[in-house]
C-alpha positions as CSV (number, residue, x, y, z in Angstrom):
1,X,54.2,-59.2,13.0
2,X,51.4,-59.4,15.3
3,X,49.0,-56.3,15.6
4,X,50.2,-55.7,19.1
5,X,54.0,-55.6,18.0
6,X,52.9,-53.2,15.1
7,X,51.1,-50.9,17.9
8,X,54.3,-50.9,20.1
9,X,56.6,-50.0,17.1
10,X,54.1,-47.4,16.1
11,X,53.8,-45.8,19.5
12,X,57.7,-46.0,19.9
13,X,58.2,-44.3,16.6
14,X,55.8,-41.7,17.5
15,X,57.7,-40.9,20.8
16,X,61.2,-40.8,19.4
17,X,59.8,-38.4,16.4
18,X,58.5,-36.1,19.3
19,X,61.7,-36.1,21.2
20,X,63.8,-35.3,18.0
21,X,61.4,-32.7,17.1
22,X,61.4,-31.1,20.9
23,X,65.2,-31.3,21.0
24,X,65.6,-29.4,17.5
25,X,63.3,-26.7,18.5
26,X,64.9,-26.4,21.9
27,X,68.4,-26.1,20.6
28,X,67.3,-23.8,17.9
29,X,65.6,-21.4,20.0
30,X,68.5,-21.3,22.6
31,X,70.8,-20.8,19.8
32,X,72.7,-24.2,20.6
33,X,71.7,-25.5,17.2
34,X,74.9,-27.2,15.6
35,X,78.4,-27.1,16.6
36,X,80.9,-24.4,16.5
37,X,80.8,-20.6,16.2
38,X,78.3,-20.7,13.6
39,X,75.5,-21.7,16.2
40,X,76.0,-18.6,18.2
41,X,74.2,-15.2,17.9
42,X,76.9,-12.5,16.9
43,X,80.4,-12.8,16.0
44,X,83.2,-11.0,14.3
45,X,82.1,-8.0,11.9
46,X,83.7,-5.2,10.2
47,X,81.6,-1.9,9.4
48,X,82.2,1.8,9.1
49,X,80.5,4.2,11.6
50,X,78.8,7.5,10.8
51,X,82.2,9.4,11.2
52,X,83.8,7.2,8.6
53,X,85.9,5.1,11.0
54,X,86.2,1.1,10.9
55,X,84.1,-0.3,13.9
56,X,84.5,-4.1,14.7
57,X,83.3,-6.3,17.2
58,X,86.7,-6.1,19.0
59,X,86.1,-2.1,19.6
60,X,82.9,-3.1,21.8
61,X,84.4,-5.9,23.9
62,X,85.1,-5.3,27.3
63,X,81.8,-3.6,28.0
64,X,78.0,-4.8,27.6
65,X,76.5,-3.4,24.6
66,X,73.1,-3.1,22.9
67,X,72.7,-3.8,19.0
68,X,69.7,-2.9,17.1
69,X,69.2,-3.5,13.0
70,X,67.2,-0.9,11.1
71,X,67.3,1.9,8.6
72,X,67.3,5.8,8.6
73,X,64.3,5.8,6.2
74,X,62.1,3.7,8.7
75,X,58.9,5.7,9.7
76,X,58.0,4.2,13.0
77,X,59.9,1.4,14.8
78,X,63.4,2.3,14.2
79,X,63.3,5.9,15.4
80,X,61.0,4.9,18.5
81,X,63.7,2.3,19.3
82,X,66.4,4.5,19.1
83,X,64.8,7.0,21.2
84,X,64.2,4.5,23.9
85,X,67.8,3.3,23.6
86,X,68.8,6.9,23.9
87,X,66.7,7.1,27.2
88,X,68.3,4.2,28.8
89,X,71.6,5.7,27.8
90,X,70.5,8.9,29.7
91,X,69.4,7.0,32.7
92,X,72.8,5.1,32.9
93,X,74.4,8.5,33.5
94,X,78.1,8.1,34.1
95,X,77.9,4.4,33.4
96,X,76.8,5.1,29.8
97,X,80.5,5.4,29.0
98,X,81.1,1.9,30.4
99,X,78.5,0.3,28.0
100,X,77.8,0.7,24.2
101,X,74.8,0.9,21.7
102,X,75.1,0.0,18.1
103,X,72.7,0.7,15.3
104,X,73.5,-1.5,12.3
105,X,71.6,-0.5,9.1
106,X,69.9,-3.2,6.9
107,X,69.8,-0.5,3.9
108,X,73.5,0.4,3.1
109,X,72.8,1.5,-0.3
110,X,70.9,4.5,1.2
111,X,72.6,4.6,4.6
112,X,76.0,6.1,4.0
113,X,78.2,7.2,6.8
114,X,77.0,10.9,6.3
115,X,73.4,10.0,6.2
116,X,73.9,7.9,9.4
117,X,75.6,10.8,11.0
118,X,73.0,13.1,10.2
119,X,70.1,10.6,11.3
120,X,72.0,9.6,14.8
121,X,72.4,13.4,15.7
122,X,69.0,13.1,16.9
123,X,69.7,10.6,19.4
124,X,72.2,9.9,22.4
125,X,75.8,10.5,21.7
126,X,76.5,7.2,22.8
127,X,74.8,5.4,19.9
128,X,77.1,4.5,17.2
129,X,76.0,3.7,13.7
130,X,77.3,0.9,11.6
131,X,77.2,0.5,7.6
132,X,79.5,-0.8,4.8
133,X,79.1,-2.4,1.5
134,X,76.3,-4.9,1.2
135,X,78.8,-8.0,1.8
136,X,79.7,-6.6,5.1
137,X,76.1,-5.9,6.2
138,X,75.0,-9.3,5.0
139,X,77.6,-10.7,6.9
140,X,76.5,-9.2,10.2
141,X,72.9,-9.9,9.4
142,X,73.9,-13.6,9.1
143,X,76.0,-13.4,12.6
144,X,73.0,-12.0,14.3
145,X,70.3,-14.1,12.5
146,X,68.5,-10.9,11.3
147,X,66.0,-11.1,8.7
148,X,66.1,-8.1,6.4
149,X,63.9,-7.8,2.8
150,X,63.6,-5.0,0.5
151,X,59.7,-4.3,0.0
152,X,58.9,-2.2,-3.3
153,X,56.2,0.4,-3.0
154,X,53.8,1.8,-5.5
155,X,55.8,4.9,-5.8
156,X,58.9,2.9,-7.1
157,X,61.0,3.4,-3.9
158,X,61.2,0.7,-1.3
159,X,60.9,-0.2,2.4
160,X,62.7,-2.7,4.5
161,X,61.1,-5.5,6.3
162,X,63.6,-6.5,9.2
163,X,63.8,-7.9,12.5
164,X,63.3,-5.4,15.3
165,X,64.9,-6.9,18.2
166,X,67.5,-5.2,20.5
167,X,70.4,-7.7,21.3
168,X,72.0,-7.6,24.7
169,X,75.7,-8.6,24.3
170,X,77.9,-9.1,27.3
171,X,81.5,-7.8,27.7
172,X,82.9,-11.0,25.7
173,X,80.6,-10.1,22.8
174,X,78.3,-13.1,23.5
175,X,74.5,-12.8,23.1
176,X,72.9,-12.8,26.6
177,X,69.0,-12.2,25.6
178,X,66.7,-10.0,23.6
179,X,66.5,-6.5,25.7
180,X,63.3,-5.1,26.6
181,X,62.7,-1.5,26.3
182,X,58.9,-1.9,27.3
183,X,59.7,-0.7,31.0
184,X,60.9,2.6,32.6
185,X,64.4,3.6,31.2
186,X,65.6,3.7,34.9
187,X,64.6,-0.2,35.1
188,X,66.0,-1.0,31.7
189,X,69.3,0.8,32.8
190,X,69.6,-1.0,36.1
191,X,69.2,-4.4,34.1
192,X,72.0,-3.3,31.8
193,X,74.5,-2.4,34.8
194,X,74.2,-5.8,36.0
195,X,76.4,-6.8,33.0
196,X,79.2,-4.0,33.8
């Protein structure tokens, strides 16, 4: 093999490696990595709401909805996000009944339906909570590609490190995009109305 042939093969190999890496990153970031339902964000789930009633993905279909994962002992990000979601629901006015907002705990050991009910009483009544046993919560975290990890504290308690993304789902329960709350509630509400 000549030096020139080796050089051409090396350049071709580098180019093909770059194409494969680019395709993998693109497919993963757009949620199209792999084939079949496991590649999508969202999907079937069965949880218990703050009133002790079963809530499933089917209950939310037919209207666009927002999903946020957090926990009631969260000191800052979770209450701030739920306040912002509440402001969007308020800005929707009567259209709030035609949308949905779901707060799913990543800490089901502490976040029982009664704890969730007390916590959510501080926010918009359209906001529904979701909890369950560890297996049910793990399944919905996996479906939404949520990262959640228990972090022990010096006091012997723990906090939760978790994904702090608000998911916008369409009427069919399909992921549309991360939903930005870094704008006026009226602007966020107008964006959500586009999916009614």
